Kinemage of the C-alpha trace (Angstrom):
@kinemage 1
@onewidth
@group {chain A} dominant
@subgroup {mainchain}
@vectorlist {calphas} color= white
{ca unk a 1} P 81.706 166.163 24.730
{ca unk a 2} L 84.954 167.668 23.002
{ca unk a 3} L 86.980 170.342 24.972
{ca unk a 4} L 86.993 171.280 28.778
{ca unk a 5} L 83.893 173.852 28.147
{ca unk a 6} L 81.501 170.956 26.242
{ca unk a 7} L 82.363 168.500 29.026
{ca unk a 8} L 81.790 170.549 31.660
{ca unk a 9} L 78.471 171.658 31.235
{ca unk a 10} L 77.589 167.839 31.744
{ca unk a 11} L 78.500 167.700 35.562
{ca unk a 12} L 75.301 169.303 37.027
{ca unk a 13} L 72.597 167.678 39.107
{ca unk a 14} L 71.517 165.512 36.662
{ca unk a 15} L 74.856 164.068 36.580
{ca unk a 16} L 74.754 163.489 40.111
{ca unk a 17} L 70.989 161.799 40.068
{ca unk a 18} L 72.748 159.544 37.276
{ca unk a 19} L 75.353 158.568 39.567
{ca unk a 20} L 73.895 158.606 42.592
{ca unk a 21} L 71.267 156.729 41.188
{ca unk a 22} L 73.970 153.745 40.245
{ca unk a 23} L 75.489 154.047 43.763
{ca unk a 24} L 72.091 153.428 45.664
{ca unk a 25} L 71.866 150.255 44.281
{ca unk a 26} L 74.757 149.080 45.679
{ca unk a 27} L 74.905 151.329 49.248
{ca unk a 28} L 71.035 151.049 50.617
{ca unk a 29} L 70.289 154.406 51.796
{ca unk a 30} L 71.982 156.903 49.759
{ca unk a 31} L 70.528 159.808 49.407
{ca unk a 32} L 70.237 160.254 45.240
{ca unk a 33} L 68.357 163.550 45.791
{ca unk a 34} L 70.135 165.064 48.381
{ca unk a 35} L 73.454 164.624 46.349
{ca unk a 36} L 71.787 166.188 43.544
{ca unk a 37} L 70.715 169.054 45.174
{ca unk a 38} L 73.936 169.662 46.912
{ca unk a 39} L 75.550 169.596 43.436
{ca unk a 40} L 73.423 171.988 41.497
{ca unk a 41} L 73.838 174.422 44.802
{ca unk a 42} L 77.948 174.156 44.722
{ca unk a 43} L 78.597 173.885 40.769
{ca unk a 44} L 77.451 177.229 39.472
{ca unk a 45} L 80.591 179.549 38.236
{ca unk a 46} L 83.144 176.302 38.371
{ca unk a 47} L 85.111 174.976 35.719
{ca unk a 48} L 85.361 171.347 34.925
{ca unk a 49} L 87.513 169.672 37.476
{ca unk a 50} L 86.187 171.989 40.076
{ca unk a 51} L 82.697 170.617 39.259
{ca unk a 52} L 83.782 166.925 39.299
{ca unk a 53} L 85.458 167.390 42.837
{ca unk a 54} L 82.202 168.873 44.088
{ca unk a 55} L 80.699 165.506 43.091
{ca unk a 56} L 83.263 163.326 44.462
{ca unk a 57} L 83.240 165.343 47.859
{ca unk a 58} L 79.301 164.428 47.909
{ca unk a 59} L 80.034 161.154 47.522
{ca unk a 60} L 82.453 160.804 50.096
{ca unk a 61} L 80.304 162.454 52.283
{ca unk a 62} L 77.690 160.151 51.562
{ca unk a 63} L 79.580 157.054 51.344
{ca unk a 64} L 80.897 154.564 54.640
{ca unk a 65} L 83.893 156.288 56.352
{ca unk a 66} L 86.244 153.878 55.486
{ca unk a 67} L 87.728 154.180 52.412
{ca unk a 68} L 88.195 150.598 51.568
{ca unk a 69} L 84.675 149.998 52.059
{ca unk a 70} L 83.527 153.396 50.090
{ca unk a 71} L 85.837 152.576 47.057
{ca unk a 72} L 84.401 148.904 47.021
{ca unk a 73} L 81.005 150.435 46.310
{ca unk a 74} L 82.250 152.538 43.382
{ca unk a 75} L 83.400 149.873 41.904
{ca unk a 76} L 80.516 148.070 41.527
{ca unk a 77} L 78.968 150.442 39.585
{ca unk a 78} L 81.746 150.995 36.425
{ca unk a 79} L 80.335 148.054 33.839
{ca unk a 80} L 81.828 146.765 31.217
{ca unk a 81} L 85.215 147.640 29.925
{ca unk a 82} L 85.849 150.009 26.969
{ca unk a 83} L 86.991 148.800 23.990
{ca unk a 84} L 89.001 150.091 21.076
{ca unk a 85} L 87.624 153.451 20.968
{ca unk a 86} L 85.309 152.725 23.477
{ca unk a 87} L 85.420 156.842 24.464
{ca unk a 88} L 86.075 157.487 27.813
{ca unk a 89} L 84.750 160.989 27.536
{ca unk a 90} L 81.475 159.637 25.476
{ca unk a 91} L 80.406 156.431 27.082
{ca unk a 92} L 81.448 156.841 30.547
{ca unk a 93} L 81.703 160.673 31.653
{ca unk a 94} L 80.002 159.969 34.095
{ca unk a 95} L 82.773 157.897 36.005
{ca unk a 96} L 84.982 160.558 36.365
{ca unk a 97} L 84.115 161.829 39.647
{ca unk a 98} L 84.737 158.309 40.787
{ca unk a 99} L 88.649 158.519 39.536
{ca unk a 100} L 88.633 161.967 41.200
{ca unk a 101} L 87.360 160.018 44.383
{ca unk a 102} L 90.599 158.156 44.298
{ca unk a 103} L 92.773 160.497 43.690
{ca unk a 104} L 91.461 163.298 46.088
{ca unk a 105} L 90.897 160.156 49.453
{ca unk a 106} L 92.760 157.228 48.789
{ca unk a 107} L 96.202 158.382 49.027
{ca unk a 108} L 96.751 156.668 53.160
{ca unk a 109} L 95.039 153.266 51.317
{ca unk a 110} L 98.048 152.953 48.224
{ca unk a 111} L 97.374 149.483 47.596
{ca unk a 112} L 93.856 149.441 47.268
{ca unk a 113} L 93.478 152.993 45.001
{ca unk a 114} L 95.945 151.307 42.961
{ca unk a 115} L 93.674 148.555 42.369
{ca unk a 116} L 90.786 151.106 42.243
{ca unk a 117} L 93.116 152.545 39.505
{ca unk a 118} L 93.449 149.562 37.682
{ca unk a 119} L 89.715 148.906 37.399
{ca unk a 120} L 88.729 152.287 36.822
{ca unk a 121} L 90.779 152.791 33.598
{ca unk a 122} L 89.452 149.612 31.655
{ca unk a 123} L 86.167 151.421 31.945
{ca unk a 124} L 87.040 155.353 31.751
{ca unk a 125} L 90.593 157.017 32.738
{ca unk a 126} L 93.010 156.658 35.432
{ca unk a 127} L 95.454 159.209 33.968
{ca unk a 128} L 94.803 161.788 36.558
{ca unk a 129} L 94.081 159.768 39.629
{ca unk a 130} L 97.332 158.186 39.249
{ca unk a 131} L 99.540 161.263 39.292
{ca unk a 132} L 99.985 161.960 42.950
{ca unk a 133} L 100.207 158.370 43.643
{ca unk a 134} L 103.888 158.860 41.830
{ca unk a 135} L 104.669 161.622 43.791
{ca unk a 136} L 104.014 160.431 47.186
{ca unk a 137} L 104.506 156.512 46.813
{ca unk a 138} L 106.795 156.610 43.603
{ca unk a 139} L 108.790 153.389 43.942
{ca unk a 140} L 105.187 151.480 44.224
{ca unk a 141} L 103.357 153.419 42.013
{ca unk a 142} L 106.521 153.176 39.272
{ca unk a 143} L 106.802 149.321 39.793
{ca unk a 144} L 102.903 148.999 39.666
{ca unk a 145} L 102.411 150.888 36.391
{ca unk a 146} L 105.663 149.210 34.820
{ca unk a 147} L 103.586 145.710 34.838
{ca unk a 148} L 100.702 147.782 33.802
{ca unk a 149} L 102.534 148.470 30.754
{ca unk a 150} L 102.466 145.063 29.700
{ca unk a 151} L 98.868 144.276 30.794
{ca unk a 152} L 96.386 142.113 28.414
{ca unk a 153} L 94.151 145.186 28.624
{ca unk a 154} L 94.801 148.008 26.077
{ca unk a 155} L 93.277 150.509 28.553
{ca unk a 156} L 95.599 148.910 31.322
{ca unk a 157} L 98.345 149.477 29.028
{ca unk a 158} L 97.464 153.108 27.765
{ca unk a 159} L 97.553 154.308 31.044
{ca unk a 160} L 100.833 153.128 32.035
{ca unk a 161} L 102.083 155.860 29.650
{ca unk a 162} L 99.584 158.499 29.920
{ca unk a 163} L 99.103 157.736 33.682
{ca unk a 164} L 102.829 159.239 33.794
{ca unk a 165} L 103.302 161.762 30.944
{ca unk a 166} L 105.421 164.737 32.131
{ca unk a 167} L 103.154 167.651 30.407
{ca unk a 168} L 99.562 165.992 30.412
{ca unk a 169} L 96.802 168.236 29.636
{ca unk a 170} L 94.869 169.467 32.570
{ca unk a 171} L 96.813 167.514 34.881
{ca unk a 172} L 99.294 168.487 37.422
{ca unk a 173} L 103.013 168.274 35.693
{ca unk a 174} L 105.080 165.685 36.895
{ca unk a 175} L 108.179 168.027 37.330
{ca unk a 176} L 110.350 164.866 38.511
{ca unk a 177} L 110.222 163.437 34.843
{ca unk a 178} L 110.624 166.496 32.837
{ca unk a 179} L 113.866 166.926 34.424
{ca unk a 180} L 114.788 163.516 33.826
{ca unk a 181} L 112.368 161.324 31.532
{ca unk a 182} L 114.624 157.909 31.900
{ca unk a 183} L 112.179 156.635 34.158
{ca unk a 184} L 109.135 156.755 31.993
{ca unk a 185} L 111.174 155.565 28.840
{ca unk a 186} L 111.583 152.452 30.596
{ca unk a 187} L 107.814 152.247 30.895
{ca unk a 188} L 107.734 152.986 27.006
{ca unk a 189} L 109.759 150.271 25.797
{ca unk a 190} L 107.464 147.158 26.339
{ca unk a 191} L 104.642 149.605 24.000
{ca unk a 192} L 106.795 150.811 21.323
{ca unk a 193} L 105.007 148.808 18.723
{ca unk a 194} L 101.297 148.535 20.736
{ca unk a 195} L 99.151 147.044 18.555
{ca unk a 196} L 96.250 149.272 19.518
{ca unk a 197} L 96.222 152.501 18.069
{ca unk a 198} L 94.608 153.600 21.656
{ca unk a 199} L 97.893 152.958 23.153
{ca unk a 200} L 100.266 153.886 20.580
{ca unk a 201} L 98.534 157.674 20.591
{ca unk a 202} L 99.482 158.028 24.091
{ca unk a 203} L 103.408 156.799 23.554
{ca unk a 204} L 103.531 159.275 20.748
{ca unk a 205} L 102.097 161.861 22.815
{ca unk a 206} L 104.287 160.874 26.012
{ca unk a 207} L 107.127 161.099 23.494
{ca unk a 208} L 106.043 164.057 22.097
{ca unk a 209} L 106.437 165.766 25.626
{ca unk a 210} L 109.709 164.232 26.408
{ca unk a 211} L 110.870 166.204 23.025
{ca unk a 212} L 110.046 169.491 24.547
{ca unk a 213} L 112.142 169.421 27.086
{ca unk a 214} L 114.680 166.998 26.054
{ca unk a 215} L 115.015 166.456 21.892
{ca unk a 216} L 118.003 164.720 21.685
{ca unk a 217} L 116.877 162.321 23.687
{ca unk a 218} L 113.892 161.870 22.332
{ca unk a 219} L 115.452 162.336 18.744
{ca unk a 220} L 117.563 159.222 19.970
{ca unk a 221} L 114.701 157.287 21.194
{ca unk a 222} L 113.293 157.310 18.278
{ca unk a 223} L 115.853 156.471 16.069
{ca unk a 224} L 116.504 153.394 18.057
{ca unk a 225} L 113.069 152.542 18.040
{ca unk a 226} L 113.187 152.879 14.407
{ca unk a 227} L 115.990 150.660 13.977
{ca unk a 228} L 114.896 147.930 16.753
{ca unk a 229} L 111.384 147.501 15.501
{ca unk a 230} L 111.113 148.320 12.157
{ca unk a 231} L 107.140 147.535 12.162
{ca unk a 232} L 104.187 149.911 10.594
{ca unk a 233} L 102.886 150.458 14.412
{ca unk a 234} L 106.660 151.927 15.550
{ca unk a 235} L 106.774 153.746 12.526
{ca unk a 236} L 103.290 155.425 12.892
{ca unk a 237} L 104.250 156.452 16.494
{ca unk a 238} L 107.924 157.813 15.612
{ca unk a 239} L 106.297 160.276 13.155
{ca unk a 240} L 103.619 161.191 15.786
{ca unk a 241} L 106.248 161.778 18.662
{ca unk a 242} L 108.667 163.629 16.308
{ca unk a 243} L 105.584 166.603 15.612
{ca unk a 244} L 106.931 168.998 18.099
{ca unk a 245} L 110.588 169.001 16.790
{ca unk a 246} L 109.316 168.612 13.068
{ca unk a 247} L 107.302 172.072 13.762
{ca unk a 248} L 110.475 173.575 14.847
{ca unk a 249} L 112.036 172.412 11.403
{ca unk a 250} L 114.468 170.021 13.777
{ca unk a 251} L 116.297 168.693 10.163
{ca unk a 252} L 117.280 165.539 12.239
{ca unk a 253} L 113.820 164.884 13.516
{ca unk a 254} L 112.959 165.477 9.509
{ca unk a 255} L 114.982 163.247 7.990
{ca unk a 256} L 114.271 160.248 10.235
{ca unk a 257} L 110.964 160.654 9.175
{ca unk a 258} L 111.958 160.499 5.460
{ca unk a 259} L 112.117 163.925 4.535
{ca unk a 260} L 115.115 165.160 3.315
{ca unk a 261} L 115.815 168.283 0.448
{ca unk a 262} L 114.544 171.461 1.719
{ca unk a 263} L 116.826 173.293 0.961
{ca unk a 264} L 116.797 172.847 -2.652
{ca unk a 265} L 112.990 173.486 -3.214
{ca unk a 266} L 112.079 177.034 -3.982
{ca unk a 267} L 108.496 178.750 -3.523
{ca unk a 268} L 107.434 180.523 -6.831
{ca unk a 269} L 104.659 182.209 -5.466
{ca unk a 270} L 102.458 182.178 -2.292
{ca unk a 271} L 98.406 183.712 -2.564
{ca unk a 272} L 96.052 184.480 -0.058
{ca unk a 273} L 92.767 185.522 -0.967
{ca unk a 274} L 90.912 187.556 0.338
{ca unk a 275} L 93.062 189.994 1.744
{ca unk a 276} L 90.710 191.399 3.765
{ca unk a 277} L 88.506 189.224 5.848
{ca unk a 278} L 85.668 189.328 8.269
{ca unk a 279} L 85.141 187.376 11.232
{ca unk a 280} L 84.202 184.328 10.965
{ca unk a 281} L 85.713 183.441 7.466
{ca unk a 282} L 87.862 181.709 5.640
{ca unk a 283} L 90.764 182.278 3.680
{ca unk a 284} L 92.144 180.202 0.724
{ca unk a 285} L 95.800 179.739 0.225
{ca unk a 286} L 97.436 178.470 -3.160
{ca unk a 287} L 101.759 178.215 -3.185
{ca unk a 288} L 104.022 177.017 -6.175
{ca unk a 289} L 106.513 174.763 -5.535
{ca unk a 290} L 109.467 173.709 -7.482
{ca unk a 291} L 112.523 170.972 -6.883
{ca unk a 292} L 115.553 172.709 -8.121
{ca unk a 293} L 117.672 169.592 -7.780
{ca unk a 294} L 118.670 166.671 -9.791
{ca unk a 295} L 117.644 163.770 -7.300
{ca unk a 296} L 114.006 163.194 -6.118
{ca unk a 297} L 113.289 164.908 -2.606
{ca unk a 298} L 110.287 164.252 -0.458
{ca unk a 299} L 109.156 167.124 1.748
{ca unk a 300} L 107.066 168.175 4.616
{ca unk a 301} L 105.344 171.363 3.981
{ca unk a 302} L 103.264 173.581 6.696
{ca unk a 303} L 102.038 176.938 6.516
{ca unk a 304} L 102.462 178.843 9.822
{ca unk a 305} L 99.675 181.627 11.003
{ca unk a 306} L 101.130 184.368 13.230
{ca unk a 307} L 97.940 185.191 15.508
{ca unk a 308} L 97.268 188.343 16.386
{ca unk a 309} L 96.825 188.475 20.217
{ca unk a 310} L 95.351 191.367 22.161
{ca unk a 311} L 98.217 193.077 23.015
{ca unk a 312} L 99.063 193.597 19.140
{ca unk a 313} L 101.886 190.449 19.546
{ca unk a 314} L 101.451 187.727 17.524
{ca unk a 315} L 101.506 184.138 18.276
{ca unk a 316} L 102.649 181.066 15.662
{ca unk a 317} L 100.531 178.477 14.988
{ca unk a 318} L 101.614 175.625 12.242
{ca unk a 319} L 99.374 173.822 10.326
{ca unk a 320} L 99.916 171.075 8.072
{ca unk a 321} L 99.720 171.020 4.483
{ca unk a 322} L 101.299 167.546 3.804
{ca unk a 323} L 104.080 165.764 2.468
{ca unk a 324} L 104.604 166.442 -1.139
{ca unk a 325} L 107.241 163.998 -3.270
{ca unk a 326} L 108.609 165.823 -5.612
{ca unk a 327} L 110.597 163.989 -9.255
{ca unk a 328} L 113.724 165.993 -10.342
{ca unk a 329} L 112.775 170.142 -11.557
{ca unk a 330} L 108.932 168.863 -10.985
{ca unk a 331} L 106.799 171.388 -10.230
{ca unk a 332} L 103.893 171.644 -7.820
{ca unk a 333} L 100.797 173.862 -6.876
{ca unk a 334} L 99.365 173.042 -3.414
{ca unk a 335} L 96.114 174.706 -2.359
{ca unk a 336} L 94.079 174.922 1.248
{ca unk a 337} L 91.192 176.516 2.998
{ca unk a 338} L 91.502 177.596 6.512
{ca unk a 339} L 88.768 178.533 8.708
{ca unk a 340} L 89.146 181.411 10.579
{ca unk a 341} L 86.630 181.204 13.548
{ca unk a 342} L 86.742 181.501 17.106
{ca unk a 343} L 87.432 178.108 19.025
{ca unk a 344} L 87.345 176.974 22.520
{ca unk a 345} L 91.168 177.085 22.777
{ca unk a 346} L 91.849 180.067 20.401
{ca unk a 347} L 90.112 183.921 19.820
{ca unk a 348} L 90.863 185.955 16.938
{ca unk a 349} L 91.833 189.757 17.289
{ca unk a 350} L 92.127 192.473 14.523
{ca unk a 351} L 95.128 193.052 12.611
{ca unk a 352} L 97.612 191.471 9.890
{ca unk a 353} L 98.244 188.447 10.025
{ca unk a 354} L 101.187 186.753 8.299
{ca unk a 355} L 101.422 183.870 6.728
{ca unk a 356} L 104.371 181.690 6.076
{ca unk a 357} L 105.385 178.656 4.245
{ca unk a 358} L 107.772 176.113 5.532
{ca unk a 359} L 109.374 173.389 3.640
{ca unk a 360} L 111.176 170.952 5.871
{ca unk a 361} L 110.785 173.800 8.052
{ca unk a 362} L 112.971 176.246 6.344
{ca unk a 363} L 110.592 179.536 6.112
{ca unk a 364} L 110.260 180.486 2.453
{ca unk a 365} L 107.668 182.341 1.646
{ca unk a 366} L 105.665 184.857 3.686
{ca unk a 367} L 102.139 186.623 2.639
{ca unk a 368} L 99.311 188.332 4.832
{ca unk a 369} L 95.698 189.170 5.452
{ca unk a 370} L 94.281 191.753 7.264
{ca unk a 371} L 91.196 190.731 9.952
{ca unk a 372} L 88.369 192.895 10.852
{ca unk a 373} L 86.185 191.863 13.801
C-alpha cells in the first residue's frame, strides 16, 4: 500500500463493509450495507484524505449522537497493539477513518479525544488526528504529548514525536513549530536514544524537518546529543536527521558525521551510458575518485540528477553513492545503475538531464544523458 495512490484505492465500499461489520458487533442496528453503499456513491474522483473523511462522516451519522459514547464504540473495534514493524498502513490500514473521526468530531471533548488518540495510535496512528488539538487546545495537548514521550508503548512514544512534527507529510503544517521549534525539541529529548527503530526514525525525520527551517538549531541539537548520548541509537538518529543538510553540502553536518577532506578528492572521470535513453530505462554511472592528500579521509559521495520538468526547467534530486574511506593517494572507482522510470512522486520529461558528482557536498564533475519519451 505504499504511497497515497496505492493506499487510497482501498478506501471504498469494501473498506466500509469491513469496518462497519466490526462496528456492528458493538453497536446494535448499525446499517453496514447502507454505510457501504453511501461510501461507494460518494468516493468517485476523491483522493485519499477525502475518501477517509467520507468513511468518518458515515460513522458519525450512524453512531450515537453523544460523542463519548460514539468513541467508546470505535475503541472497542481496535484490536491488539501493534509490535515493532507492525505496519500501520498494512495490518491496520482500515482504522484510518477511526482516527479521522476523532480528528474531525472530537475537538469539543479534548480529554476524551486525547485518550482515544492514545489508544488508536497503539493499533494504527494518531499523527494526523492530534494536530488540530495542538492548535485549539495547546497547553493540554502538549502536556499530554510530553507524557507520551516517556510511555512504555513504542507506538505512543513514536506519536509524541511524529504527531508534532512541523512538516509532517500529508498533514497540515504546524506553523508555530516551524517558527519556533524549541517546544518540540523538549519533547524529543527523552527519545534521543530510544531503543525502538520505529521511534528513532520519527525523531530523525522530526529533526530533519527542523533542519530545513533552522539549520543552526538542528546542528546544535545533533552536536549536543552526540556528546551527551554517545550511543549507537543516538548516532543513528543524528546520521538520518542531518540528511537535508548533508545533501546541501553543509560542511559542519558532514564533519559531525565523520566526513572530512572533500577538498582533497579529485574526480578523474564521470561516465554515463547510454547517452541516449528511452523511458523507461536504466543509466549506468561510473566515477573515479582519488585522495590527493597525505592523510586518510572518509567522504560522502552523492550524485545529483537534474530532472527536466514540463516547462523545461530542472529540479535537482540527490541520490547516495555511499561513504568512501580513502587512504593517502588511494584511487577508487564507484559504479551505480540508476533506474529512470515514472513513479507516483516523479514524472519524467524529454530533454538533457545533467548529472553531478558531489563529494562532501562539493560538486566536482558533471555529465549528461538525453532522455527521449
